[in-house]
BALUM-334284 format. One line per field, with one value per residue: residue number from 1; y, z, x of N, C-alpha, C in turn. Coordinates in Angstrom, 2 decimals. Example, Ala and Ser with C-alpha at 12.3 -4.5 7.8 and 13.67 -1.06 7.14 Angstrom:
2
pos: (1 | 2)
nyy: (-5.69 | -2.25)
nzz: (7.80 | 7.08)
nxx: (13.19 | 12.85)
cayy: (-4.50 | -1.06)
cazz: (7.80 | 7.14)
caxx: (12.30 | 13.67)
cyy: (-3.30 | 0.03)
czz: (7.80 | 7.87)
cxx: (13.20 | 12.90)
// end
This chain:
61
pos: (1 | 2 | 3 | 4 | 5 | 6 | 7 | 8 | 9 | 10 | 11 | 12 | 13 | 14 | 15 | 16 | 17 | 18 | 19 | 20 | 21 | 22 | 23 | 24 | 25 | 26 | 27 | 28 | 29 | 30 | 31 | 32 | 33 | 34 | 35 | 36 | 37 | 38 | 39 | 40 | 41 | 42 | 43 | 44 | 45 | 46 | 47 | 48 | 49 | 50 | 51 | 52 | 53 | 54 | 55 | 56 | 57 | 58 | 59 | 60 | 61)
nyy: (10.17 | 7.32 | 5.39 | 1.99 | 1.85 | 2.55 | 2.65 | 0.11 | 0.09 | -1.10 | -0.44 | 2.41 | 3.25 | 1.69 | 3.36 | 5.82 | 4.75 | 4.18 | 2.08 | -0.07 | -2.31 | -4.08 | -5.05 | -8.18 | -9.82 | -12.57 | -12.62 | -11.12 | -8.73 | -8.49 | -5.83 | -2.62 | -0.98 | 1.37 | 2.55 | 1.88 | 3.50 | 5.88 | 8.55 | 8.07 | 7.39 | 9.38 | 10.93 | 9.17 | 9.85 | 12.38 | 12.71 | 10.75 | 12.22 | 14.18 | 12.63 | 11.94 | 14.11 | 15.41 | 13.69 | 14.53 | 16.95 | 16.20 | 15.12 | 16.77 | 18.33)
nzz: (64.17 | 66.50 | 68.73 | 70.21 | 72.10 | 72.54 | 69.21 | 67.30 | 66.02 | 63.03 | 62.38 | 62.42 | 60.92 | 58.68 | 57.60 | 56.79 | 54.47 | 53.06 | 53.73 | 54.68 | 56.39 | 59.47 | 60.85 | 62.31 | 64.81 | 63.68 | 61.24 | 58.53 | 59.49 | 59.16 | 57.78 | 59.54 | 61.40 | 62.13 | 59.99 | 57.39 | 56.63 | 54.66 | 55.62 | 56.16 | 53.70 | 51.94 | 53.38 | 53.26 | 50.41 | 50.18 | 51.47 | 50.00 | 47.48 | 48.58 | 49.05 | 46.21 | 44.92 | 46.45 | 45.86 | 43.33 | 43.66 | 45.04 | 42.95 | 40.87 | 41.98)
nxx: (-80.24 | -79.80 | -78.47 | -77.77 | -76.01 | -72.41 | -71.26 | -69.61 | -66.31 | -66.49 | -68.75 | -69.21 | -66.88 | -68.04 | -70.09 | -68.67 | -67.85 | -70.03 | -71.54 | -74.06 | -73.82 | -72.69 | -69.62 | -68.73 | -67.07 | -67.52 | -67.79 | -69.92 | -72.57 | -76.05 | -77.90 | -77.67 | -80.23 | -80.32 | -79.16 | -79.81 | -81.99 | -83.75 | -82.28 | -79.92 | -79.16 | -79.06 | -76.96 | -74.88 | -74.57 | -73.65 | -71.04 | -69.80 | -70.14 | -68.15 | -65.91 | -65.19 | -65.17 | -62.79 | -61.10 | -60.56 | -59.57 | -57.14 | -55.96 | -55.61 | -53.39)
cayy: (8.45 | 6.73 | 3.93 | 1.34 | 1.80 | 2.90 | 1.80 | -0.74 | 0.50 | -1.05 | 0.19 | 3.59 | 2.77 | 1.47 | 4.52 | 6.53 | 4.04 | 4.35 | 0.47 | -0.11 | -3.46 | -4.35 | -6.41 | -8.41 | -10.97 | -13.90 | -12.20 | -9.49 | -9.41 | -7.92 | -4.36 | -1.81 | -0.53 | 2.82 | 2.95 | 1.60 | 4.44 | 7.19 | 9.67 | 7.39 | 7.01 | 11.10 | 11.12 | 8.18 | 10.43 | 13.49 | 11.74 | 10.02 | 13.31 | 14.78 | 12.05 | 12.41 | 15.79 | 15.56 | 12.74 | 15.33 | 18.04 | 16.13 | 14.32 | 17.96 | 19.16)
cazz: (64.72 | 67.86 | 69.06 | 71.08 | 72.89 | 71.81 | 68.04 | 67.14 | 64.93 | 61.89 | 62.28 | 62.16 | 59.31 | 57.52 | 57.78 | 55.89 | 53.08 | 52.41 | 53.58 | 55.95 | 57.25 | 60.71 | 60.99 | 63.80 | 64.69 | 63.18 | 60.06 | 57.98 | 59.98 | 58.47 | 57.69 | 60.69 | 61.04 | 61.96 | 58.78 | 56.27 | 56.15 | 53.73 | 55.90 | 56.08 | 52.17 | 51.71 | 54.09 | 52.35 | 49.22 | 50.39 | 51.79 | 48.68 | 46.48 | 49.05 | 48.53 | 44.79 | 45.10 | 47.14 | 45.20 | 41.54 | 44.08 | 45.47 | 41.58 | 40.15 | 42.78)
caxx: (-79.51 | -79.97 | -77.23 | -78.18 | -74.72 | -71.69 | -70.88 | -68.45 | -65.77 | -66.78 | -70.26 | -68.69 | -66.25 | -68.87 | -70.82 | -68.29 | -67.97 | -71.72 | -72.39 | -75.26 | -73.63 | -71.97 | -68.88 | -68.66 | -65.63 | -67.95 | -68.30 | -70.64 | -73.91 | -77.31 | -78.04 | -77.79 | -81.58 | -80.23 | -77.98 | -80.29 | -83.01 | -83.24 | -81.72 | -78.61 | -78.47 | -78.50 | -75.61 | -73.67 | -74.52 | -73.17 | -70.33 | -69.42 | -69.68 | -66.84 | -64.62 | -65.27 | -64.47 | -61.34 | -59.56 | -60.11 | -58.83 | -55.61 | -55.22 | -54.70 | -52.35)
cyy: (8.25 | 5.44 | 3.53 | 1.70 | 2.50 | 2.09 | 1.06 | -0.06 | 0.06 | -0.43 | 1.63 | 3.99 | 2.65 | 2.76 | 5.76 | 6.19 | 3.92 | 2.79 | 0.44 | -1.47 | -3.53 | -5.35 | -6.72 | -9.50 | -12.31 | -13.52 | -10.96 | -10.04 | -8.39 | -6.45 | -3.93 | -1.34 | 0.72 | 3.48 | 2.48 | 2.40 | 5.18 | 8.27 | 8.80 | 7.75 | 8.16 | 11.46 | 10.31 | 9.11 | 11.56 | 13.43 | 11.31 | 11.13 | 13.79 | 13.95 | 12.05 | 13.64 | 16.32 | 14.56 | 13.63 | 16.47 | 17.76 | 15.75 | 15.65 | 18.68 | 18.77)
czz: (65.83 | 67.61 | 70.26 | 72.25 | 71.96 | 70.59 | 68.21 | 66.07 | 63.63 | 61.54 | 62.12 | 60.68 | 57.93 | 56.91 | 56.69 | 54.93 | 52.49 | 52.78 | 54.89 | 56.83 | 58.70 | 60.22 | 62.21 | 63.32 | 63.84 | 61.47 | 59.87 | 58.91 | 58.86 | 58.39 | 59.07 | 60.60 | 61.35 | 60.77 | 57.51 | 55.67 | 55.40 | 54.28 | 55.96 | 54.48 | 51.97 | 52.30 | 53.39 | 51.06 | 48.97 | 51.09 | 50.55 | 47.70 | 47.25 | 48.66 | 46.95 | 44.35 | 45.37 | 46.45 | 43.81 | 42.22 | 44.33 | 43.84 | 40.80 | 40.62 | 42.28)
cxx: (-79.60 | -79.01 | -77.71 | -76.83 | -73.56 | -71.35 | -69.92 | -67.56 | -65.95 | -67.80 | -69.99 | -68.19 | -67.09 | -70.02 | -70.57 | -67.85 | -69.12 | -72.13 | -72.87 | -74.71 | -72.65 | -70.95 | -68.62 | -67.39 | -66.30 | -68.01 | -69.58 | -72.03 | -74.76 | -77.16 | -78.31 | -79.29 | -81.34 | -79.43 | -78.36 | -81.45 | -82.75 | -82.18 | -79.95 | -77.94 | -78.12 | -77.46 | -74.56 | -73.55 | -73.37 | -71.80 | -69.18 | -69.04 | -68.29 | -65.89 | -64.34 | -64.64 | -62.83 | -60.50 | -59.22 | -59.27 | -57.31 | -55.07 | -54.70 | -53.70 | -50.97)
// end
């Protein structure tokens, strides 16, 4: 994945939440071209599965 510069906080945050959109000071922008591809979707699915598994572990504790 390539970045045109340092990513904005909300771009990185959205990667962890599985959202491929950027948040700008004026509101939501369109999908980020580097985050809307298949590789990102696979990565987002893995993160989602991890979050689901982690929430089950913490709920059982």
